[in-house]
C-alpha positions as CSV (number, residue, x, y, z in Angstrom):
1,M,0.0,0.0,0.0
2,L,1.3,3.5,-0.8
3,A,2.8,5.3,2.1
4,Q,0.6,8.2,3.2
5,S,3.6,10.5,3.1
6,L,4.0,9.9,-0.6
7,L,0.5,11.2,-1.4
8,P,0.2,14.9,-2.5
9,K,-1.3,17.1,0.2
10,F,-4.3,19.2,-0.4
11,T,-4.6,22.2,1.9
12,Q,-7.8,23.5,3.4
13,P,-9.1,26.2,0.9
14,S,-9.1,29.7,2.1
15,A,-12.3,31.8,2.1
16,G,-11.0,33.4,-1.1
17,M,-10.6,30.1,-2.8
18,R,-14.2,29.0,-1.8
19,E,-15.5,32.3,-3.2
20,D,-13.5,31.8,-6.4
21,F,-15.1,28.3,-6.6
22,S,-18.7,29.7,-6.2
23,R,-17.9,32.6,-8.6
24,A,-16.5,30.2,-11.2
25,L,-19.7,28.2,-11.1
26,R,-21.9,31.2,-11.4
27,V,-20.2,32.9,-14.3
28,T,-20.0,29.7,-16.3
29,S,-23.7,28.9,-16.0
30,L,-25.1,27.6,-19.3
31,R,-28.6,27.3,-20.6
32,S,-30.4,24.5,-18.7
33,L,-32.5,21.6,-20.1
34,P,-33.9,20.1,-17.0
35,L,-36.4,17.6,-18.5
36,R,-36.3,15.3,-21.4
37,S,-38.6,16.4,-24.2
38,P,-40.3,14.0,-26.6
39,G,-37.7,12.4,-28.9
40,M,-34.7,12.9,-26.7
41,K,-32.8,9.7,-25.9
42,S,-31.5,10.7,-22.5
43,T,-32.3,12.8,-19.5
44,R,-28.7,13.8,-19.1
45,L,-27.8,17.4,-19.7
46,C,-25.3,18.3,-22.3
47,R,-22.4,20.4,-20.9
48,P,-18.6,20.2,-20.9
49,R,-17.4,17.7,-18.4
50,N,-14.1,19.5,-18.0
51,L,-16.0,22.4,-16.4
52,L,-17.3,20.0,-13.8
53,V,-14.0,18.5,-13.1
54,A,-12.2,21.8,-12.9
55,S,-14.8,23.3,-10.6
56,L,-14.9,20.3,-8.2
57,S,-11.2,20.6,-7.6
58,F,-11.8,23.6,-5.4
59,A,-14.3,21.7,-3.2
60,L,-12.2,18.6,-3.1
61,G,-9.4,20.7,-1.7
62,G,-11.3,21.1,1.5
63,C,-11.3,17.4,2.4
64,A,-9.5,16.3,5.5
65,F,-8.3,13.3,3.5
66,S,-7.9,14.0,-0.2
67,I,-7.0,11.7,-3.1
68,P,-4.5,12.8,-5.7
69,E,-6.0,13.8,-9.0
70,A,-5.7,11.4,-11.9
71,D,-6.3,11.9,-15.6
72,P,-7.0,9.4,-18.4
73,A,-3.3,9.4,-19.3
74,D,-2.7,7.9,-15.9
75,I,-4.9,4.9,-16.4
76,P,-2.2,2.4,-17.6
77,R,0.1,3.3,-14.7
78,L,-2.7,3.0,-12.2
79,E,-3.9,-0.3,-13.5
80,E,-0.4,-1.7,-13.1
81,M,-0.3,-0.3,-9.5
82,L,-3.7,-1.9,-8.7
83,T,-2.6,-5.2,-10.1
84,A,0.4,-5.2,-7.7
85,D,-1.7,-3.9,-4.8
86,P,-5.4,-5.0,-5.5
87,E,-6.7,-4.0,-2.0
88,N,-5.5,-0.4,-2.2
89,T,-8.6,1.7,-2.1
90,T,-6.7,4.9,-2.8
91,I,-5.5,3.6,-6.1
92,Q,-9.0,2.3,-6.9
93,V,-10.4,5.8,-6.4
94,Q,-7.7,7.4,-8.5
95,L,-8.3,4.9,-11.3
96,G,-12.1,5.5,-11.0
97,M,-11.5,9.3,-11.3
98,A,-9.3,8.8,-14.4
99,Q,-11.8,6.5,-16.0
100,F,-14.7,8.9,-15.3
101,K,-12.8,11.7,-17.0
102,G,-12.1,9.3,-19.9
103,E,-15.8,8.5,-20.0
104,D,-15.4,4.8,-19.3
105,F,-18.2,5.0,-16.8
106,E,-18.8,1.2,-16.3
107,A,-15.2,0.6,-15.4
108,S,-15.1,3.8,-13.2
109,R,-18.2,2.7,-11.3
110,G,-16.6,-0.7,-10.7
111,N,-13.4,0.7,-9.2
112,L,-15.1,3.4,-7.2
113,Q,-17.7,1.0,-5.8
114,A,-15.0,-1.4,-4.8
115,A,-13.1,1.3,-3.0
116,V,-16.2,2.4,-1.1
117,D,-17.1,-1.2,-0.2
118,G,-13.5,-1.6,1.0
119,G,-14.1,1.2,3.6
120,N,-12.9,4.3,1.7
121,E,-15.6,6.9,2.5
122,S,-13.5,9.9,1.5
123,G,-15.1,12.8,-0.3
124,P,-13.5,12.1,-3.7
125,A,-14.6,8.4,-3.5
126,L,-18.2,9.2,-2.8
127,L,-18.5,12.2,-5.0
128,Y,-17.1,10.5,-8.1
129,L,-19.1,7.4,-7.4
130,G,-22.2,9.6,-7.4
131,L,-21.2,11.4,-10.5
132,V,-20.6,8.2,-12.5
133,Q,-23.9,6.8,-11.3
134,E,-25.6,10.0,-12.6
135,E,-23.9,9.4,-16.0
136,L,-25.4,5.9,-15.9
137,E,-28.8,7.3,-14.8
138,E,-28.8,5.3,-11.7
139,W,-30.4,8.1,-9.7
140,G,-31.1,6.1,-6.5
141,A,-27.5,4.9,-6.2
142,A,-26.2,8.4,-6.9
143,R,-28.5,9.8,-4.2
144,D,-27.2,7.1,-1.8
145,A,-23.6,8.0,-2.5
146,Y,-24.1,11.7,-1.9
147,S,-26.3,11.1,1.2
148,R,-23.7,8.8,2.6
149,Y,-21.1,11.6,2.6
150,L,-23.5,14.0,4.2
151,D,-23.7,11.5,7.1
152,V,-19.9,11.0,7.5
153,G,-18.2,13.9,5.8
154,R,-16.7,17.0,7.4
155,S,-15.7,19.2,4.5
156,A,-18.2,22.1,4.3
157,P,-17.5,22.9,0.6
158,L,-17.9,19.3,-0.4
159,I,-21.1,18.9,1.7
160,E,-22.5,21.9,-0.2
161,V,-21.6,20.3,-3.6
162,M,-23.3,17.0,-2.5
163,R,-26.4,18.9,-1.4
164,Q,-26.6,20.7,-4.8
165,R,-26.3,17.4,-6.7
166,L,-29.1,15.9,-4.6
167,Q,-31.4,18.7,-5.6
168,L,-30.6,18.1,-9.2
169,I,-31.1,14.4,-8.9
170,A,-34.6,15.1,-7.4
171,Q,-35.5,17.0,-10.6
172,R,-34.3,14.2,-12.8
173,V,-36.1,11.5,-10.8
174,L,-39.4,13.4,-11.2
175,A,-38.8,13.6,-15.0
176,R,-38.1,9.9,-15.1
177,Q,-41.3,9.2,-13.1
178,A,-43.3,11.3,-15.5
179,Q,-41.9,9.4,-18.5
180,A,-42.8,6.1,-16.9
181,A,-46.3,7.3,-16.1
182,L,-46.8,8.2,-19.8
183,A,-45.4,4.9,-20.9
184,A,-47.7,2.9,-18.6
185,E,-50.8,5.0,-19.3
186,S,-52.6,2.3,-21.3
187,Q,-52.2,-0.2,-18.5
188,L,-53.8,1.9,-15.8
189,A,-57.3,1.0,-14.7
190,D,-59.8,3.6,-13.6
191,T,-59.7,2.2,-10.1
192,D,-55.9,2.6,-9.7
193,V,-56.1,5.7,-7.6
194,T,-55.0,6.6,-4.1
195,P,-58.0,7.3,-1.9
196,R,-58.3,10.9,-0.6
197,S,-55.5,12.0,-2.9
198,V,-55.6,15.5,-4.5
199,A,-53.5,17.1,-7.3
200,V,-53.7,20.8,-7.9
201,F,-52.9,21.9,-11.4
202,P,-51.6,25.3,-12.4
203,F,-54.5,27.6,-13.2
204,R,-55.3,28.9,-16.7
205,Y,-55.1,32.7,-17.1
206,E,-57.7,34.5,-19.2
207,S,-57.0,38.2,-19.4
208,N,-55.4,40.8,-21.6
209,N,-53.5,42.1,-18.6
210,P,-50.2,40.2,-18.3
211,D,-49.3,41.7,-15.0
212,Y,-51.3,39.2,-12.9
213,E,-50.4,36.1,-14.9
214,P,-47.8,34.9,-12.3
215,L,-50.7,34.5,-9.9
216,I,-51.8,31.3,-11.7
217,Y,-48.7,29.5,-10.5
218,A,-48.6,31.1,-7.0
219,L,-52.2,30.4,-6.3
220,A,-52.0,26.7,-7.3
221,D,-48.9,26.4,-5.1
222,M,-50.6,28.0,-2.1
223,M,-53.7,25.8,-2.5
224,T,-51.4,22.8,-2.6
225,T,-49.8,23.8,0.7
226,D,-53.2,24.5,2.2
227,F,-54.7,21.2,1.3
228,A,-51.6,19.4,2.7
229,V,-52.5,20.9,6.1
230,S,-55.3,18.4,6.5
231,N,-54.3,15.0,7.8
232,A,-57.2,13.5,6.0
233,L,-55.8,14.3,2.5
234,I,-52.9,13.0,0.5
235,V,-51.7,15.9,-1.6
236,L,-49.4,15.4,-4.5
237,E,-46.3,17.5,-4.7
238,R,-46.3,20.4,-7.1
239,A,-43.0,19.4,-8.7
240,Q,-44.3,15.9,-9.4
241,I,-47.4,17.3,-11.1
242,Q,-45.4,19.8,-13.2
243,S,-43.0,17.2,-14.4
244,L,-45.8,15.2,-15.8
245,L,-47.5,18.2,-17.4
246,N,-44.1,19.1,-19.0
247,E,-43.7,15.6,-20.3
248,M,-47.2,15.7,-21.8
249,A,-46.0,18.9,-23.6
250,L,-49.0,20.9,-22.4
251,T,-49.4,24.6,-22.9
252,D,-51.0,26.8,-20.2
253,A,-54.2,26.7,-22.2
254,G,-54.6,23.0,-21.6
255,Y,-54.3,23.0,-17.8
256,A,-57.9,23.7,-17.1
257,E,-59.5,21.3,-19.6
258,A,-61.4,18.4,-18.1
259,G,-59.8,15.9,-20.5
260,T,-56.4,17.0,-19.4
261,G,-57.3,16.6,-15.8
262,A,-58.8,13.2,-16.2
263,R,-55.8,11.9,-18.2
264,A,-53.1,13.4,-16.0
265,G,-55.0,12.5,-12.8
266,R,-55.1,8.8,-13.8
267,M,-51.4,8.8,-14.5
268,L,-50.7,10.5,-11.1
269,Q,-53.2,8.0,-9.5
270,A,-55.0,10.9,-7.9
271,E,-58.6,10.6,-6.8
272,H,-59.3,14.3,-7.3
273,V,-57.8,17.0,-9.5
274,V,-58.3,20.7,-8.7
275,Q,-58.3,22.9,-11.9
276,G,-58.9,26.5,-12.1
277,V,-59.2,29.7,-14.2
278,L,-58.1,33.1,-13.1
279,T,-59.8,36.1,-14.8
280,T,-59.5,39.8,-14.4
281,L,-62.7,41.8,-13.9
282,G,-61.7,45.4,-14.6
283,Q,-58.4,46.8,-13.5
284,D,-58.0,45.5,-9.9
285,E,-60.7,42.8,-9.5
286,L,-60.1,39.1,-9.9
287,Q,-62.3,36.1,-10.3
288,I,-61.1,32.5,-9.5
289,L,-63.2,29.6,-10.8
290,T,-62.2,26.1,-9.6
291,D,-63.5,22.8,-10.8
292,V,-62.8,19.7,-8.7
293,L,-62.6,16.6,-11.0
294,N,-63.4,13.1,-9.7
295,V,-60.8,11.2,-11.6
296,P,-62.2,7.6,-11.4
297,N,-65.6,8.8,-12.6
298,A,-64.2,11.4,-15.0
299,T,-66.9,13.8,-13.8
300,S,-66.9,17.1,-11.9
301,A,-67.3,16.9,-8.2
302,G,-68.4,20.6,-8.2
303,V,-67.4,24.1,-9.1
304,E,-66.5,26.9,-6.7
305,T,-66.1,30.5,-7.7
306,A,-64.9,33.6,-5.9
307,S,-64.3,37.2,-7.0
308,D,-63.0,40.2,-5.1
309,E,-60.5,43.0,-5.3
310,L,-56.8,42.2,-5.7
311,V,-56.0,43.4,-2.1
312,N,-58.3,40.7,-0.8
313,L,-56.7,37.9,-2.9
314,F,-55.6,35.8,0.1
315,D,-58.9,35.9,1.8
316,M,-60.5,34.9,-1.5
317,E,-58.1,31.9,-1.8
318,K,-58.7,30.8,1.8
319,D,-62.5,30.9,1.3
320,L,-62.2,28.7,-1.8
321,V,-59.9,26.2,-0.1
322,F,-62.3,25.8,2.8
323,R,-65.3,25.3,0.5
324,I,-63.4,22.8,-1.7
325,I,-62.2,20.8,1.3
326,R,-65.6,20.8,3.1
327,D,-68.1,20.6,0.2
328,R,-66.2,18.9,-2.6
329,L,-63.8,16.6,-0.8
330,G,-66.0,15.9,2.1
331,V,-63.3,16.5,4.8
332,Q,-63.9,18.3,8.1
333,L,-60.9,20.4,9.2
334,T,-60.0,20.7,12.9
335,P,-59.8,24.2,14.4
336,A,-56.0,24.0,14.4
337,E,-55.9,23.0,10.7
338,E,-58.2,25.9,9.8
339,Q,-55.9,28.3,11.6
340,A,-52.8,26.8,9.9
341,I,-54.4,27.4,6.5
342,L,-55.3,31.0,7.4
343,D,-51.7,31.6,8.5
344,N,-50.3,30.4,5.2
345,R,-50.2,33.8,3.4
346,T,-47.9,36.7,2.7
347,D,-50.4,39.6,2.5
348,N,-47.9,41.3,0.2
349,V,-49.3,41.0,-3.3
350,L,-46.0,42.2,-5.0
351,A,-44.1,39.5,-3.1
352,F,-46.7,36.9,-4.2
353,L,-46.4,38.0,-7.8
354,A,-42.6,37.7,-7.6
355,Y,-43.1,34.2,-6.1
356,G,-45.3,33.2,-9.0
357,R,-42.7,34.5,-11.5
358,G,-40.1,32.3,-9.7
359,L,-42.3,29.2,-10.0
360,R,-42.8,29.9,-13.7
361,Q,-39.0,30.2,-14.2
362,K,-38.5,27.1,-12.2
363,D,-41.0,25.1,-14.3
364,D,-39.1,26.3,-17.4
365,G,-35.8,25.1,-15.9
366,N,-34.4,28.6,-15.5
367,Y,-33.2,28.1,-12.0
368,A,-30.9,31.1,-11.6
369,A,-33.8,33.4,-12.8
370,A,-36.1,31.6,-10.4
371,Q,-33.8,32.1,-7.5
372,A,-33.6,35.8,-8.3
373,E,-37.4,36.1,-8.2
374,F,-37.8,34.1,-5.0
375,E,-35.1,36.3,-3.4
376,Q,-37.1,39.4,-4.5
377,A,-40.2,37.9,-3.0
378,Q,-38.4,37.3,0.3
379,S,-37.0,40.9,0.3
380,L,-40.5,42.3,-0.2
381,D,-41.8,40.1,2.7
382,P,-39.0,38.8,5.0
383,D,-41.6,36.5,6.7
384,F,-42.5,34.8,3.4
385,S,-41.1,31.3,4.4
386,A,-42.1,29.6,1.1
387,A,-40.1,32.1,-0.9
388,A,-37.1,31.6,1.4
389,S,-37.3,27.9,1.0
390,Q,-37.6,28.1,-2.8
391,A,-34.7,30.5,-3.0
392,V,-32.4,28.1,-1.3
393,E,-33.6,25.1,-3.3
394,T,-33.4,26.8,-6.7
395,G,-30.0,28.3,-5.8
396,E,-28.6,24.8,-5.1
397,I,-30.1,23.4,-8.3
398,A,-28.7,26.4,-10.3
399,L,-25.2,25.8,-8.9
400,A,-25.4,22.1,-9.5
401,E,-26.6,22.7,-13.1
402,T,-23.4,24.6,-13.8
403,T,-21.4,21.5,-12.7
404,T,-23.5,18.9,-14.4
405,T,-21.9,15.6,-15.5
406,G,-23.3,15.9,-19.0
């Protein structure tokens, strides 16, 4: 086994180095393609791998125990060393790194997995194992590798990189699930639904005033959060719904159509789908019309409508939520649940509009732009916790996108 003293030493990066790392990732951001569109062969994103490798070297420098870098040109030498010392996990990791950079992903995975199984839980071992598993679209295994380091790792820069990649993997898993749902659509029976499950679709916007269009995303998101307060309901996540709608290649105009709701609801295995239309009535008055679709029966469970001035938007949304839960879904809320729903608001319409713009950018895969909108929403209302959470999440995805393995 190589003597530890012979291995090159990586020093703890300074604050300046860490800032350089973050800045390098931000300024080299490329246009994102988060979901596979019809006809594409892979969900992997197409970006230069050398950007990834160069950027990660900063983070790897923060590991308490670092592995010397290796390039494809080192593969013959490393293979000879491993033949002479087959239990050396450091050499296995180096060889896996070099094979990853040379795009021999199967061989890279084999050596990296052997190193980890042999007890090497260093940052480079788990990071490169996760990266190669991303390339092979083994999302669960990649998630396990990154999560494993979060449990045992001590390098703050590397932990942040792992967190970013976990966010990116979550987006890709949702895309894969949507593709699988479409592929299995013909095999679904009308009874294959989850009882008491609800999916809220983005609303359709019908107005000549573009200023309020972001509300269709923000309102659907707030309703989703409100429904989830009830312990009697199983509410599908917004990201899961949007991934399927993207895979179905729907435009905004199709979100409120009954046929769309029935079809998407069956694939999501939701018992009820909430669809809606937002309309402007004059300059500062809005009308929200919601239709609750019973998916197994492919019929409407009832329509609820509310109209009021823009300043009363959140009271109007809460009133609709209470009526849908009570009258259309047949659920009785507890006093505590009612209060939690009432408390889920911002009261700052400008912040809510910025939040809606952020959701729209996120749906389109523009994570850096989404982060900026969420941060604006948070600056307009510092107590807007949903905006704060989304700003962190999209920021991590945006940074991970700039260091994608594709």
